[in-house]
Steps between C-alpha positions, in 0.01 A plus 500: 500500500136404448400839637705682236368265233144591597581873493664463159205306364264769627703777337519311171128437510434870562722599208325248278160645597623852427625385160170332415309812607727724292455280192123487553487880537701543181268272307197688635645838401584378150146365461363829634648704215425253221164454326230391534347662809191328636282801583199301614709298743658818635160659564382188677808500722455871578151415621627212715807674637375856532124514536457196723780622729330832572308390815799360687728786395242764589421360844866454585588852386214656698598340828870563433433871453292509819762322708776718354314819596439372852860394555641826363268698727600298807869534415480870414304569816815435704672797334201726436505421127150362450442733204734299276252212472356586155841571349663181621196288414490613138877465469509152652203376300599631157871421520503171687194345656263537206707311243656259752171402664334464160795291379496267798124452487503432127800271547309284747199484272635509144845338518346197669221478242740531206738239641214260572344545156821465300633230733189293441544544126862393536439178693205405276716559188276773360806720443654222292178490303534872422850440368368213287242738353781742399403751771776656706395438864705797622325726251157355571513459878767730643489817288127577553545467877812717503337775294179486702683515833718794392188688385279406794737563791544878450123533478456299819775701670333827402171379642679378814660845539162672483329257737795501742503880520122491547542249784742737672255785446213304655699406809646850537165677476289245687735401781783752517288818469665640188308750289417333172567797271836578662601133484422484128678830431816382676482173309465670162769758572756242613447229237713539188483344157834331561368319807203361309694408184771322699237279663346416163841410357560270796158340446578423135824329603316307771244386244776365277653313796166348605412370156855384428536299821156345465573391143854386579404275787200370309715408199754322720256309719514122499381203699124522465271677745769523767736671256230749399443584867871552555520723191208709627667554836834580341340752265339695785810493722749591226285778353440653844871500583593643160237773536655615827852480357396688185327762715826572679698518177245722327482731802878531495496585130201736503569684824869433569738792527 
């Protein structure tokens, strides 16, 4: 019976966590649509989340595009379909790999930083001090990060799309003997506005998830430095899993028949 008791306790704990996350999300959304809006804090978070994430997102997207082109060429070579490389590269990058890779990279960098920053404020009672000063901590700490992440992620995803397609172009022309002008023409002819927009929509959702999970775990951290470390790890893991789950759901909605 102890086994069933442990399973039941785990299920109840999971349901309690889901309830806390739902309530936290509701409070954040209510604060998002109510004044005031801290514009200076939002701009600062855009700089931290978006601009400082450009190097890691750009490098990852470049090598992802190059590897994708190489793998598609090797696979298509078995069936005499090497010419599909530019079409599949631009489709895979804009629809899936661009926003997903950008989301996972930003999750590892930003969700951890947000959880660590807010978690430190939590355990040192700085959040309680904000409440004492009649400042809503959700409005002051969570909303600027949510808005900044939702704004920054589509921009990062668009840049990742461009760099990823360029990485495929470099590998295709330098190693696979494609003609550069033909490769670019096939890429431009095959890419559609719907492919690009769908990736940007996904990126905005991923940005919301990243900021939300970082803030949630930071706000619920406890136990000093060890608790802050656990919150940081949980923020990265949960946001990464939710990004992949949301990617599947959004793909089903946007491209399902």
